[in-house]
Structure formats: C-alpha cells, structure tokens
VEXDREN-2710 file (C-alpha; in Angstrom, 1 decimal):
% VEXDREN-2710
k/r/px/py/pz
1/MET/40.5/106.6/106.1
2/VAL/37.8/107.2/108.7
3/GLN/34.6/105.1/108.1
4/LEU/31.4/107.1/108.2
5/VAL/27.9/106.1/108.8
6/GLY/26.0/109.0/107.5
7/SER/27.7/112.1/109.0
8/LEU/29.1/110.3/112.0
9/ARG/32.2/108.2/112.5
10/LYS/31.2/104.4/112.5
11/GLU/32.5/103.9/116.1
12/LEU/30.2/106.7/117.2
13/SER/27.3/105.5/115.3
14/ASP/27.7/102.2/116.9
15/THR/27.7/103.8/120.4
16/LEU/24.5/105.7/119.5
17/SER/22.9/102.4/118.6
18/THR/23.6/100.6/121.8
19/CYS/23.9/103.4/124.5
20/LYS/20.8/104.2/126.6
21/VAL/20.1/107.9/127.4
22/LEU/17.7/109.8/129.7
23/VAL/15.8/112.9/128.6
24/VAL/14.0/114.8/131.5
25/GLY/11.4/117.0/130.2
26/ALA/9.2/117.0/127.1
27/GLY/8.3/120.6/126.8
28/GLY/9.7/123.1/124.3
29/ILE/13.3/122.1/124.5
30/GLY/12.2/118.4/125.1
31/CYS/10.4/118.0/122.0
32/GLU/13.1/119.4/119.8
33/LEU/15.8/117.4/121.7
34/LEU/13.7/114.0/121.3
35/LYS/13.4/114.7/117.5
36/ASN/17.2/115.4/117.2
37/LEU/18.2/112.3/119.0
38/VAL/16.0/110.1/117.1
39/LEU/17.2/111.7/113.7
40/THR/20.8/111.5/114.8
41/GLY/20.7/107.8/115.4
42/PHE/20.1/107.3/119.2
43/LYS/18.1/104.0/119.5
44/ASN/17.4/103.7/123.2
45/ILE/15.9/106.7/124.8
46/ASP/14.0/107.1/128.1
47/LEU/11.8/110.1/128.3
48/ILE/10.0/111.4/131.6
49/ASP/7.8/114.4/132.2
50/LEU/4.9/114.8/134.6
51/ASP/3.1/117.4/132.8
52/THR/0.2/117.1/130.4
53/ILE/-0.4/119.0/127.1
54/ASP/-2.1/122.3/127.2
55/VAL/-3.4/124.4/124.3
56/SER/-0.7/127.1/125.0
57/ASN/2.0/124.4/124.3
58/LEU/1.0/123.9/120.7
59/ASN/2.6/126.9/119.1
60/ARG/6.1/125.5/119.6
61/GLN/6.0/121.9/121.1
62/PHE/5.5/120.5/117.6
63/LEU/5.1/116.9/118.6
64/PHE/1.8/117.8/120.1
65/GLN/-1.5/118.6/118.3
66/LYS/-4.9/119.9/119.4
67/LYS/-6.2/116.3/119.7
68/HIS/-3.6/115.6/122.4
69/VAL/-4.6/118.4/124.7
70/GLY/-4.9/116.8/128.3
71/LYS/-2.8/113.8/127.6
72/SER/0.7/113.0/128.8
73/LYS/3.5/115.0/127.3
74/ALA/5.9/112.1/127.6
75/GLN/3.7/109.5/126.0
76/VAL/2.5/111.6/123.1
77/ALA/6.1/112.8/122.5
78/LYS/7.0/109.1/122.1
79/GLU/4.2/108.3/119.9
80/SER/4.9/111.3/117.5
81/ALA/8.6/110.4/117.4
82/LEU/7.9/106.8/116.6
83/GLN/5.9/107.9/113.6
84/PHE/8.9/109.2/111.7
85/CYS/11.4/106.6/113.2
86/PRO/9.6/103.5/114.3
87/THR/12.8/101.4/114.8
88/VAL/13.8/103.5/117.8
89/ASN/13.1/102.1/121.4
90/ILE/11.5/104.9/123.6
91/THR/10.4/104.4/127.0
92/ALA/7.9/107.1/128.2
93/TYR/7.4/107.9/131.9
94/HIS/4.4/110.1/132.9
95/ASP/6.0/110.9/136.4
96/SER/8.0/113.1/138.4
97/ILE/11.8/112.6/138.2
98/MET/11.9/113.3/142.0
99/ASN/9.8/110.2/142.8
100/PRO/11.9/107.7/145.0
101/GLU/11.7/105.0/142.5
102/TYR/14.1/106.9/140.3
103/ASN/16.9/106.3/142.5
104/VAL/20.7/106.3/141.9
105/GLU/20.5/102.7/140.5
106/PHE/17.9/104.0/137.9
107/PHE/20.4/106.7/136.8
108/ARG/23.2/104.3/136.6
109/LYS/21.4/102.5/133.7
110/PHE/22.2/105.5/131.4
111/MET/25.3/106.6/129.7
112/LEU/24.1/110.2/129.5
113/VAL/21.4/112.4/131.1
114/MET/19.9/115.4/129.3
115/ASN/17.8/118.0/131.1
116/ALA/15.1/119.9/129.5
117/LEU/13.3/121.0/132.7
118/ASP/11.4/123.9/134.0
119/ASN/12.3/124.4/137.6
120/ARG/15.2/124.7/140.0
121/ALA/14.0/121.9/142.4
122/ALA/14.1/119.3/139.8
123/ARG/17.4/120.6/138.2
124/ASN/19.0/120.4/141.6
125/HIS/17.7/116.8/142.2
126/VAL/18.8/115.6/138.8
127/ASN/22.1/117.1/139.4
128/ARG/22.7/115.4/142.6
129/MET/21.4/112.0/141.1
130/CYS/23.9/112.4/138.3
131/LEU/26.9/113.1/140.7
132/ALA/25.9/110.2/142.9
133/ALA/25.7/107.9/139.9
134/ASP/28.8/109.4/138.3
135/ILE/26.9/109.9/135.0
136/PRO/27.5/112.9/132.6
137/LEU/24.7/115.4/132.5
138/ILE/23.9/118.0/129.8
139/GLU/22.0/121.0/131.3
140/SER/20.2/123.4/129.2
141/GLY/17.7/126.4/129.3
142/SER/16.1/129.2/127.3
143/ALA/14.6/132.5/127.9
144/GLY/13.3/134.2/124.9
145/TYR/16.1/134.8/122.6
146/LEU/18.7/133.6/125.2
147/GLY/19.9/130.1/125.9
148/GLN/22.6/128.1/127.4
149/VAL/24.0/124.6/127.3
150/THR/26.6/123.2/129.6
151/VAL/28.1/119.8/130.5
152/ILE/28.4/118.5/134.1
153/LYS/30.8/115.7/135.0
154/LYS/31.5/114.7/138.6
155/GLY/35.0/115.7/139.6
156/LEU/35.8/117.5/136.3
157/THR/33.3/120.3/135.9
158/GLU/31.3/122.6/138.0
159/CYS/27.9/121.0/139.1
160/TYR/24.7/122.8/138.6
161/GLU/24.9/124.0/142.2
162/CYS/28.4/125.2/142.3
163/GLN/27.5/128.8/141.6
164/PRO/25.2/130.0/144.3
165/LYS/21.8/131.1/143.4
166/PRO/20.7/134.6/144.7
167/THR/17.7/134.9/147.1
168/GLN/14.4/134.8/145.2
169/LYS/12.9/138.2/144.9
170/THR/10.8/139.0/147.7
171/PHE/8.6/141.7/149.1
172/PRO/7.7/142.5/152.8
173/GLY/4.2/141.0/153.7
174/CYS/3.1/144.6/155.0
175/THR/3.7/145.9/151.4
176/ILE/1.5/143.2/149.8
177/ARG/-1.2/143.6/152.5
178/ASN/-1.1/147.3/153.3
179/THR/0.9/149.5/150.8
180/PRO/1.1/147.9/147.3
181/SER/2.9/150.2/145.0
182/GLU/3.5/148.0/141.9
183/PRO/1.2/145.9/139.8
184/ILE/3.2/142.8/140.8
185/HIS/2.3/143.4/144.4
186/CYS/-1.5/143.2/143.5
187/ILE/-1.0/140.1/141.4
188/VAL/0.7/138.3/144.1
189/TRP/-2.0/139.4/146.6
190/ALA/-4.7/138.1/144.1
191/LYS/-2.8/134.7/144.1
192/TYR/-2.7/134.4/147.7
193/LEU/-6.4/135.3/147.7
194/PHE/-7.1/132.5/145.3
195/ASN/-5.4/130.0/147.7
196/GLN/-7.4/131.5/150.7
197/LEU/-10.7/130.9/148.9
198/PHE/-10.2/127.9/146.8
199/GLY/-6.7/126.4/147.5
200/GLU/-4.6/125.2/150.3
201/GLU/-4.8/127.9/153.0
202/ASP/-1.4/129.1/154.2
203/ALA/-1.0/131.4/157.2
204/ASP/2.0/133.0/155.4
205/GLN/-0.4/134.0/152.5
206/GLU/-2.8/136.3/154.6
207/VAL/-4.5/139.0/152.5
208/SER/-6.1/141.0/155.2
209/PRO/-4.6/144.3/156.6
210/ASP/-1.4/143.7/158.4
211/THR/-2.1/145.4/161.8
212/ALA/1.5/144.8/162.9
213/ASP/2.9/147.0/160.2
214/PRO/5.7/148.7/162.0
215/GLU/5.4/151.8/159.7
216/ALA/1.7/152.2/160.8
217/ALA/2.6/152.5/164.4
218/TRP/-1.1/152.8/165.2
219/ASN/-3.2/151.7/168.1
220/PRO/-6.0/149.3/166.6
221/GLU/-8.0/149.7/169.8
222/ASP/-8.4/153.4/169.3
223/THR/-9.0/153.4/165.6
224/ALA/-11.1/150.3/165.0
225/THR/-14.1/152.1/166.0
226/ARG/-13.4/154.8/163.3
227/ALA/-13.6/152.2/160.5
228/THR/-17.2/152.0/159.0
229/ALA/-16.2/148.4/158.2
230/SER/-15.9/147.6/162.0
231/ASP/-18.5/149.8/163.5
232/LYS/-20.8/146.7/164.1
233/ASP/-18.2/144.2/164.8
234/GLY/-15.9/146.1/167.2
235/ASP/-12.7/144.0/167.7
236/ILE/-13.3/141.4/165.1
237/LYS/-12.3/137.7/165.6
238/ARG/-11.1/136.4/162.3
239/VAL/-12.0/132.9/161.2
240/SER/-10.9/130.9/158.1
241/THR/-11.4/132.9/154.9
242/LYS/-12.4/129.7/153.1
243/GLU/-14.8/128.8/155.9
244/TRP/-16.5/132.2/155.7
245/ALA/-16.6/132.1/152.0
246/ARG/-18.4/128.7/152.0
247/SER/-20.9/130.1/154.5
248/THR/-21.8/132.8/151.9
249/GLY/-22.0/130.2/149.1
250/TYR/-19.1/132.1/147.6
251/ASP/-21.4/135.0/146.8
252/PRO/-19.4/137.2/144.7
253/ALA/-21.0/140.5/145.9
254/LYS/-20.3/139.4/149.5
255/LEU/-16.7/138.5/148.7
256/PHE/-16.3/141.8/147.0
257/ASN/-17.5/143.9/149.8
258/LYS/-16.5/141.3/152.4
259/GLN/-19.0/142.6/154.9
260/SER/-17.8/140.6/157.7
261/PRO/-14.6/139.6/159.5
262/HIS/-13.3/139.2/156.0
263/ARG/-13.0/142.3/153.7
264/LEU/-11.6/142.6/150.2
265/PHE/-12.3/145.8/148.1
266/LYS/-14.4/147.7/150.4
267/ASP/-14.2/147.1/154.2
268/ASP/-10.5/146.1/154.1
269/ILE/-9.6/149.2/152.3
270/MET/-11.6/151.3/154.8
271/TYR/-9.8/149.6/157.7
272/LEU/-6.5/150.4/156.0
273/LEU/-7.5/154.2/155.7
274/THR/-7.6/154.2/159.6
275/MET/-3.8/153.5/159.8
276/ASP/-3.2/157.3/159.4
277/LYS/0.6/157.2/159.2
278/LEU/0.6/155.0/156.1
279/TRP/-0.9/157.8/154.0
280/LYS/1.0/160.6/155.1
281/THR/3.4/160.3/152.2
282/ARG/1.3/158.0/150.0
283/LYS/-1.9/158.5/148.1
284/ALA/-4.5/156.9/150.1
285/PRO/-6.5/153.9/148.6
286/THR/-10.1/154.4/147.4
287/PRO/-12.7/151.7/148.5
288/LEU/-15.0/150.1/145.9
289/ASP/-18.5/149.3/146.6
290/TRP/-20.3/146.5/144.3
291/GLN/-23.7/148.3/144.5
292/GLN/-22.5/151.8/143.5
293/LEU/-20.3/150.8/140.6
294/GLU/-21.5/151.6/137.1
295/ASN/-21.2/149.4/134.0
296/SER/-18.4/151.0/132.0
297/GLY/-18.6/147.9/129.5
298/SER/-15.8/146.6/127.5
299/GLY/-14.7/143.4/125.6
300/LEU/-12.8/140.6/127.2
301/LYS/-10.0/140.4/124.8
302/ASP/-6.5/139.3/126.1
303/GLN/-4.9/142.7/125.2
304/GLN/-7.6/144.8/126.5
305/VAL/-7.8/146.4/130.0
306/LEU/-11.2/146.0/131.4
307/GLY/-13.2/148.9/133.1
308/VAL/-13.9/148.6/136.7
309/TRP/-17.5/147.2/136.2
310/GLY/-16.1/144.8/133.5
311/LEU/-13.6/143.5/136.2
312/CYS/-16.5/143.0/138.6
313/GLN/-18.3/141.0/136.2
314/LEU/-15.3/139.0/135.4
315/PHE/-14.7/138.5/139.2
316/GLN/-18.3/137.3/139.4
317/ARG/-18.0/134.8/136.6
318/SER/-14.8/133.4/137.8
319/VAL/-15.9/133.0/141.3
320/GLU/-19.1/131.1/140.2
321/THR/-17.1/128.8/137.9
322/LEU/-14.4/128.1/140.5
323/ARG/-17.1/127.5/143.1
324/SER/-18.6/124.8/140.6
325/GLN/-15.2/123.2/140.1
326/LEU/-14.7/123.0/143.9
327/GLN/-18.1/121.5/144.5
328/GLU/-17.5/118.9/141.7
329/LYS/-14.3/117.8/143.5
330/GLY/-16.2/117.1/146.7
331/GLU/-15.9/118.0/150.4
332/GLY/-12.5/119.1/151.6
333/ALA/-11.3/119.6/147.9
334/GLU/-8.8/122.2/146.9
335/LEU/-8.0/124.0/143.7
336/VAL/-4.3/124.7/142.4
337/TRP/-3.8/127.9/140.7
338/ASP/-2.7/127.4/137.1
339/LYS/-2.1/130.3/134.7
340/ASP/-3.4/128.2/131.8
341/ASP/-6.8/127.6/133.6
342/PRO/-9.1/130.3/132.2
343/PRO/-11.3/130.7/135.5
344/ALA/-8.2/130.7/137.6
345/LEU/-6.6/133.3/135.6
346/ASP/-9.8/135.4/135.2
347/PHE/-10.0/135.5/139.1
348/VAL/-6.3/136.8/139.5
349/THR/-6.8/139.2/136.6
350/ALA/-10.0/140.7/138.0
351/ALA/-8.8/140.7/141.7
352/ALA/-5.5/142.1/141.0
353/ASN/-6.8/144.9/138.7
354/LEU/-9.5/145.9/141.1
355/ARG/-6.8/146.3/143.7
356/MET/-4.5/148.1/141.3
357/HIS/-7.5/150.6/140.8
358/ILE/-8.0/151.1/144.4
359/PHE/-4.4/152.0/144.9
360/SER/-4.3/154.3/141.8
361/MET/-2.2/152.1/139.6
362/ASN/-2.5/151.6/135.9
363/MET/-4.4/148.4/135.4
364/LYS/-3.1/145.4/133.3
365/SER/-4.5/143.5/130.5
366/PRO/-5.1/139.7/131.0
367/PHE/-2.2/139.0/128.9
368/ASP/-0.1/141.1/131.0
369/VAL/-1.3/139.6/134.2
370/LYS/-0.7/136.2/132.9
371/SER/2.8/137.0/132.1
372/MET/3.6/138.6/135.4
373/ALA/1.8/136.1/137.4
374/GLY/3.7/133.2/135.9
375/ASN/6.9/135.2/135.7
376/ILE/7.4/134.2/132.2
377/ILE/8.7/135.7/128.9
378/PRO/7.6/134.5/125.6
379/ALA/9.0/131.3/124.5
380/ILE/10.8/131.4/121.1
381/ALA/10.5/128.1/119.2
382/THR/13.7/128.9/117.3
383/THR/15.8/129.3/120.6
384/ASN/14.6/125.8/121.7
385/ALA/15.6/124.4/118.5
386/VAL/19.1/125.9/118.5
387/ILE/19.6/124.8/122.2
388/ALA/18.3/121.3/121.6
389/GLY/20.8/121.0/118.6
390/LEU/23.7/122.1/121.0
391/ILE/22.6/119.6/123.5
392/VAL/23.1/116.8/121.0
393/LEU/26.5/118.2/119.7
394/GLU/27.8/118.3/123.3
395/GLY/26.3/114.9/123.8
396/LEU/28.2/113.4/121.0
397/LYS/31.4/114.7/122.4
398/VAL/30.7/113.0/125.7
399/LEU/29.9/109.7/124.0
400/SER/33.1/110.0/122.0
401/GLY/35.1/110.2/125.1
402/GLU/36.1/114.0/124.3
403/LEU/35.1/115.7/127.6
404/GLU/38.0/118.1/127.2
405/SER/36.4/119.5/124.1
406/CYS/33.0/120.1/125.7
407/ARG/32.0/123.6/126.3
408/THR/29.4/125.9/128.1
409/ILE/27.8/127.5/125.1
410/PHE/25.7/130.8/125.4
411/LEU/23.2/131.9/122.8
412/ASN/22.8/135.7/122.8
413/LYS/20.1/137.9/121.3
414/CYS/22.7/140.2/119.6
415/PRO/25.9/139.4/118.1
416/ASN/29.3/140.1/119.9
417/LEU/31.9/142.2/118.4
418/ARG/33.0/139.2/116.2
419/LYS/29.5/138.9/115.0
420/LYS/28.9/135.8/116.8
421/LEU/25.6/134.7/118.5
422/LEU/26.9/131.5/120.1
423/ILE/29.7/132.0/122.6
424/PRO/31.5/128.8/123.8
425/CYS/33.3/129.0/127.1
426/VAL/35.6/126.5/128.6
427/LEU/34.0/124.5/131.5
428/ASP/35.1/125.5/134.9
429/PRO/36.4/122.9/137.6
430/PRO/34.3/122.2/140.5
431/SER/34.1/124.7/143.3
432/ALA/35.9/123.7/146.4
433/SER/33.2/125.5/148.5
434/CYS/30.2/123.9/146.8
435/TYR/28.0/122.3/149.3
436/VAL/26.9/119.5/146.8
437/CYS/30.0/118.2/144.9
438/ALA/32.6/118.9/147.4
439/SER/34.4/115.9/148.8
440/GLN/32.9/116.8/152.2
441/PRO/29.9/119.2/151.8
442/GLU/29.6/121.5/154.7
443/VAL/27.7/124.7/155.2
444/THR/27.2/127.2/158.2
445/VAL/23.8/128.5/158.9
446/LYS/23.1/131.5/161.0
447/LEU/19.8/131.4/162.9
448/ASN/18.1/131.9/166.2
449/VAL/17.9/128.4/167.9
450/HIS/15.1/129.6/170.2
451/LYS/12.9/130.6/167.4
452/THR/13.6/128.3/164.7
453/THR/11.5/125.0/164.9
454/VAL/12.3/121.6/163.7
455/LEU/9.7/121.8/161.0
456/SER/11.2/125.2/159.9
457/LEU/14.6/123.4/159.7
458/GLN/13.3/120.6/157.7
459/ASP/11.0/122.5/155.2
460/ARG/12.5/126.0/154.8
461/ILE/16.2/125.2/155.3
462/LEU/16.8/121.6/154.2
463/LYS/14.1/121.1/151.6
464/GLU/13.5/124.6/150.1
465/ARG/17.0/126.1/150.6
466/PHE/19.3/123.1/150.2
467/GLY/17.0/121.1/147.7
468/MET/16.6/117.9/149.8
469/VAL/13.8/115.5/149.2
470/ALA/13.7/113.4/152.4
471/PRO/16.3/114.5/154.8
472/ASP/17.2/112.7/158.0
473/VAL/18.9/114.9/160.6
474/GLN/21.2/113.7/163.6
475/ILE/22.7/115.9/166.2
476/GLU/26.4/115.4/166.7
477/ASP/26.0/115.5/170.6
478/GLY/27.8/112.2/171.3
479/LYS/24.3/110.5/171.8
480/GLY/23.3/110.4/168.1
481/THR/20.1/112.1/168.9
482/ILE/17.7/111.8/165.8
483/LEU/16.1/115.2/165.2
484/ILE/14.4/114.4/161.8
485/SER/13.5/111.1/160.3
486/SER/12.3/110.5/156.7
487/GLU/10.3/107.7/158.0
488/GLU/6.7/108.9/158.2
489/GLY/5.6/109.5/161.8
490/GLU/8.9/108.7/163.6
491/THR/9.7/112.4/164.6
492/GLU/6.6/114.4/163.9
493/THR/6.2/115.2/167.5
494/ASN/9.4/117.1/167.2
495/ASN/8.2/119.6/164.6
496/SER/6.7/122.3/166.8
497/LYS/9.7/122.5/169.1
498/SER/12.6/124.8/168.9
499/LEU/16.1/123.7/168.1
500/ALA/17.0/124.9/171.5
501/ASP/14.7/122.4/173.1
502/PHE/17.1/119.7/171.8
503/GLY/20.2/121.3/173.2
504/ILE/21.2/122.9/169.9
505/ARG/23.3/126.0/170.5
506/ASN/25.9/128.1/169.0
507/GLY/28.5/125.8/167.4
508/SER/26.2/122.7/167.2
509/ARG/26.7/120.4/164.3
510/LEU/23.9/118.6/162.5
511/GLN/24.7/115.6/160.1
512/VAL/22.1/115.6/157.4
513/ASP/21.6/112.7/154.9
514/ASP/19.2/112.3/152.0
515/PHE/19.4/108.6/151.1
516/LEU/17.3/109.1/147.9
517/GLN/19.8/111.5/146.5
518/ASP/22.8/109.7/148.1
519/TYR/23.8/113.2/149.5
520/ALA/25.2/114.1/152.9
521/LEU/25.6/117.5/154.4
522/LEU/27.2/118.8/157.5
523/VAL/25.3/121.9/158.9
524/ASN/27.1/124.1/161.4
525/VAL/24.7/126.1/163.5
526/LEU/25.7/129.7/164.3
527/HIS/23.3/131.2/166.8
528/THR/22.2/134.8/166.5
529/GLU/19.5/137.1/167.7
530/GLU/20.4/140.0/165.3
531/LEU/18.7/138.7/162.1
532/GLU/16.8/141.4/160.3
533/ARG/13.0/141.5/160.4
534/ASP/11.3/138.8/158.6
535/VAL/14.7/137.0/158.0
536/GLU/14.6/133.5/159.3
537/PHE/18.1/132.3/158.6
538/GLU/21.2/133.1/156.5
539/VAL/23.7/130.9/155.0
540/VAL/27.1/132.2/155.9
541/GLY/29.2/133.1/152.8
542/GLU/26.2/133.2/150.6
543/ALA/26.5/135.2/147.4
544/PRO/25.2/138.6/147.5
545/ASP/21.4/139.2/146.5
546/LYS/22.3/141.2/143.6
547/ALA/24.7/140.2/140.8
548/PRO/27.7/142.7/139.9
549/PRO/26.8/145.4/137.6
550/PRO/27.1/144.4/134.1
551/GLN/29.9/145.7/132.1
552/SER/28.9/147.9/129.2
553/THR/30.2/145.9/126.2
554/GLN/28.5/144.1/123.4
555/GLU/30.6/141.1/124.0
556/GLU/28.9/140.4/127.4
557/VAL/27.2/137.1/127.5
558/LYS/23.9/136.4/129.1
559/SER/23.6/133.1/131.1
560/ILE/20.5/131.4/132.1
561/THR/20.0/130.4/135.8
562/ASN/17.3/127.8/135.7
563/GLY/14.6/127.1/137.5
564/ASN/11.7/127.5/140.1
565/LYS/7.9/126.5/139.6
566/ASP/4.8/128.2/140.7
567/SER/3.4/130.6/141.9
568/ALA/4.0/133.4/144.3
569/GLN/4.8/131.0/147.2
570/PRO/6.6/132.0/150.3
571/SER/10.2/132.6/149.8
572/THR/12.3/129.4/149.9
573/SER/15.3/130.6/151.5
574/PHE/16.1/133.6/153.7
575/LYS/12.7/135.2/154.0
576/ALA/10.5/133.9/156.7
577/PRO/7.0/133.9/157.2
578/ALA/5.6/137.1/158.2
579/GLU/6.0/136.6/154.9
580/ASP/6.6/135.3/153.8
581/ASP/6.1/138.3/155.0
582/ASP/7.8/138.0/152.1
583/ILE/6.5/137.2/148.9
584/MET/8.5/135.4/146.3
585/ILE/7.8/136.5/142.8
586/VAL/9.5/133.6/141.0
587/ASP/7.0/131.2/140.1
588/SER/7.7/129.3/137.2
589/GLY/6.3/128.5/136.5
590/GLU/4.5/126.7/137.3
591/GLU/5.2/125.1/135.4
592/GLU/6.6/127.3/133.1
593/GLU/8.2/125.4/130.9
594/GLU/11.8/125.7/130.8
595/GLU/13.8/128.3/132.5
596/GLU/14.5/130.9/134.9
597/GLY/15.4/134.2/133.5
598/ALA/18.7/135.3/131.9
599/SER/21.1/137.6/133.4
600/SER/24.8/138.7/133.1
601/SER/26.7/135.9/134.1
602/THR/29.8/135.6/132.0
603/ALA/31.8/137.8/129.7
604/ALA/33.5/136.1/126.8
605/THR/36.4/137.4/124.9
606/SER/36.5/137.2/121.2
607/SER/38.7/134.1/121.6
608/GLY/36.0/132.3/123.5
609/SER/37.6/132.4/126.9
610/LYS/36.2/134.0/130.0
611/ARG/37.2/137.5/130.7
612/LYS/38.0/137.9/134.4
613/HIS/36.3/140.8/136.3
614/SER/36.2/142.4/139.7
615/ASP/33.4/141.2/142.0
616/ALA/31.3/144.2/143.1
617/GLU/31.1/143.0/146.7
618/THR/34.8/142.0/147.4
619/GLY/36.8/143.6/144.8
620/GLU/38.4/140.2/144.2
621/THR/38.8/138.9/140.6
622/SER/36.9/136.0/139.6
623/THR/36.4/134.0/136.4
624/LYS/32.7/134.0/136.4
625/ARG/29.9/136.4/137.4
626/LEU/27.4/134.9/139.9
627/ARG/24.2/133.8/138.1
628/THR/21.0/135.5/139.0
629/ASP/17.4/134.8/138.4
630/GLN/16.7/138.3/137.0
631/SER/17.1/138.8/133.2
632/SER/18.4/142.0/132.2
633/ALA/17.5/141.2/128.6
634/ALA/14.1/140.0/129.4
635/ALA/13.5/143.0/131.7
636/ALA/13.7/145.3/128.8
637/THR/10.8/143.5/127.1
638/ASN/8.5/144.3/130.2
639/ASP/6.9/147.6/131.1
640/ASP/8.4/149.8/133.8
641/ASP/6.2/148.4/136.4
642/ASN/7.8/144.9/136.0
643/ASP/11.4/145.9/135.6
644/ASP/12.4/144.4/138.8
645/ASP/10.5/141.1/138.7
646/ASP/12.3/137.9/138.6
647/ILE/11.5/135.9/135.3
648/ILE/11.2/132.5/134.4
649/ALA/10.8/131.7/130.8
650/LEU/8.1/129.6/129.4
651/ASP/10.6/127.2/127.7
END
C-alpha cells in the first residue's frame, strides 16, 4: 500500500522537505505561488524580486497590506508566509535576477525554478540560465481571464525562445510627431515628452515636428516664414528640450505654448499646419493657446474625461510637482515614468489628451490612459490563483521524475466544446532552428554594414533582439579581431564606427559569447542596401509579424506570450531609430506585473492533443501557431481606438 503524508506519497513528501526551489517574481502569481508552495510542504524556497510594493498591488497580491507600501516585495512576501508556516526556510532577495551574481552556479543549487515574471527580457534570461544549468523551469503567465503554464527541460522540451516572438508593435515616428490618428499615438508622444523634459533624453524619442516626413514633401525654407511660431526666429536652431525647460523654470504656460525653439500645443501645431500636403486628406489640427482657453471645469475622477481647461490645470499641477521632484534629486537627476506615480500619470494624461483634442480625437479618462500607457489589461486574482496552483501540480510531476506526464496547460475565458476551461497539451520537443537551445545556435542577420554601427549591433541586435546581457563579439577573420568586449572601456572606441570599418561584409561571421548566460551564438552577416525605410536590420527566417488568422472554433486555445517592460521605448528589434521612427507600444509594463497579452497560439482537440493547422504564410502544416504579443481576447475589452495595441497584463 502506498504510504501517504497528507495527500502526497511519502517519497514525494520527503523530496519536498529536502529540495531547494527558486521562485522568480513576487507579484500577482508569485504571492499565490509562494503560499501554495509553503502549504504543499516545500521547506527550502529562494524568492527574488526587484520591485517594491505599490498601492495598486493590494487588490490581488494578498501577502501585502497597506502598511507594506514602498517595501520590498520579496522580503514582505517572506515575512507574510512565515506567519502561517514558521518552519519553512525562505531566503528573500530584493534584486534583479539578471545581476551577474546570479550565475549558472547559483541556478545549479536548485532542483526546480518557477517563473512568475513580468517581462520578456527577464524570462529570456532565466530560460537561458536554466538551460545552461540543466535545471527544469516552469514558465507561467496570465492576462485577464487567460493563463498558461508550461514546463521547460533542456533537450526534452521547447525552451521559452523556441517559438519566435513577432516584432513589437511599432508606429512610424512621423505618425507620432506629425499625423497622429489614434489616442495611442498621442499617449506615446506624451510619454516621450515626459522623458524629454524630466527623464533621460533620447534622440529617438523626439516630439517636435518631423520635417523629414516624406509624405509632407515640403520645403521648410519656403514655408517657415509663413509659420507664426517662426516669424521671429526664422530658421530655428534647436537645443535640448530639457535645457530649455530648465531655463524657463519649467513654467507650465511657456511649456504649453512653447514660445521658443521648443513648441508643444501651440507653436508646434502652427508649424505643422505649414506642411500643406499633410492636410489634403486629413483634418488639420487646431492649435491651443493657454491664455485663450476658458475654464470648462470638471472633476478629477479616474473615469471622467476632463475639459480642455481642466486638462491645462492638470498639466500645470503635474509639471510643478515633477519639477519639485527633480529639484529634490539634485543637479543632473532624472525621473523615470511610472504609471503608478500620480504626477507622472497626470502629466501623460494631460499632455496626451490635449494633443488628442488638437487632432480632433475623442479624449480618454485617466483610467483609460493608464491602461493604454502601461499596455495592461485588468489583473484577475482568480486567474493568478489558478495558474499558481497549476505551477505546483506540474512541479510535483517534475520532482516525482514524471516529466513525460508534464503538460502545457492553457486557461481559457470560455469553455471549449467539452465544457473545459483548462486545456492540457503535450509538450513539444526542442526546435532544431532555435537560436538558444539548438546544439549549435546560429542566426543570419540582414543589415547594411556601412550604416550599422558597432553600438547598434551591441544594443539593438545582440541585447535587445537576442536578449544578451553582456556580449563579447569576435570576428571570424583569421585574426580573432575583438569587435565588442563586455569588459568596461576595452572597446568603447569602436562604438561609433560602422561594421564595414572592421572589414565586415556580406558573408562575414561573428562569434558572440555571453559568459553570464553561458550562451554562444554564431551570427552570419548578410549585407543589403534594400531594407525598408526605418528598418535597421532583419533576422532571416523570422516569423511573420502577424499570427495566422484564428480559426473560428470554440475549442481554440489562447496562449500567453510573456513579456516586455516599460514604456513606449524604441523598438527592440527591427525598427530603427527614426524611430524609433518607430515607437514600441509594448511596455509592460513597466512593470506590469506578469504578462504580455494573450493570443491565438494553439488549437486543442477534445482529446487534449494539438490540432495541426496550415500556416498562413507558407501554407505548410505545423503543430503550433506562432505566439504573438497581441491578445485577441483582451482586445475585445478595449475600445475601438485601442484594438490594435499590444497588451501586457498586469499580472
């Protein structure tokens, strides 16, 4: 007869008492997971999370209370768990899992790693560390009512990066700066403006009119004199936006009218009006003047859309508060935009709505702006609880040595034809073409060797696109030329040079190593001069930007592709500056707590096996749909203006 300890076999119970597990993330899923692990009988748990507790966390992250706001999530989660199980040994780290001290040897201390993360970069990193350490990883995520849990084991299953993630949603820079047509364009513009005024200035996040807009096809020398905003300045020499703002003492009225080389809601708009061709098929924008606006008074409730003058007042208050915060931090300080920081959210709400008004769009409430700016959908505590429970169940299978019985499990919003909300699918084997877990990872990158700089190769391609932390690059030229070194200062003089300056040409090969991740990648260079405008590079054989069209069946399963944090930053892959002239809409969150949006990924049959389908691009049959960042389910919850936005769930 099987001997039981509680509901577990004695052998498994003994394993739980002695094994050491790592939980990465102490947010919505992480809190539920830690509670489940402790109550199941796990005795040795390491918990790591870089975040601190915010008021917005308290409605679902039940290990935290109001008195804990501002404190470390990992530390407070540990203290709360010990209150109902004081015998468990929990080690809490208030730190980033991507720090070098958490190396391969650190991961090898654990029998199992469980992710409850909120961004793709960290997920990619943990995936690679677990592969290098040969430790099983349980990946998870939730997006509203949707959720997913899967098991990753080196050599046996797909890794997190086996399925290519599509390009992040981007918009041309000229659309953001000259011709916004959707509220999200204005929100991205407002977030860029925040960085230009209070944060880290980025040339790729310019907010002034784009005079190089090919659609305008105008002659600025001929028309500048027609712009009232320029009649005194003539050809304006622009200086740093932050430098100018400081010279005005961050005066809200001057920022609003921007009567200088820097123009926002008045002079910039008047300048745009001189670009005649832009407005032949569009409704022209209407400039606003601070002094001429009348008070249309309304409250400041989250769900309420303010009048224009109310937005002006909100703009003024937020600028004054942010100015004070900047002054308190001292000379050279910078602020970081955070959707949960009221003054920062107020600034973006006011600036974005004023721009929407100028361009004749329906304005958005602070609640809507917060959701769109963070690219989030409401977090559902019950979803997190279900997913955390599934993580533990899969973990028990792993620790029992029953990897063959592990499954990828999808949680759906609506039951399938068999009236099931949970759909288990057999784990797929590793992809032979995966550039992470293949025996000899190799990719081909198409770029212009004369235009691509070493710094761009390092930051945009190796770090942002391929998820490396500290890459070293050597050219296979017979001389072992070191192009990039992770040692500070060794190759910084190379940054501004083009790849061609080092003899890199069509067919060149670059050996890239990230010693922290114990990861090596061979990059084949394919030179081209025919990339589309604003496209800096392409990965040959990349998945199409759009997922195959969903099949119209109630059985279809929604999968979660997890990850990316922050804020409308420049695109991390194909879109280049100009940028971006392209703007990335995915920004997790920032933070946002656990996931990127859900989308059609896998269709499950009533028996639980995956239905094969025809790939929309190739016509070939595959067993799994490509995961995408856009959630078809979540999109239905947003208004028409945000239907196309990428979404990152709060948990």
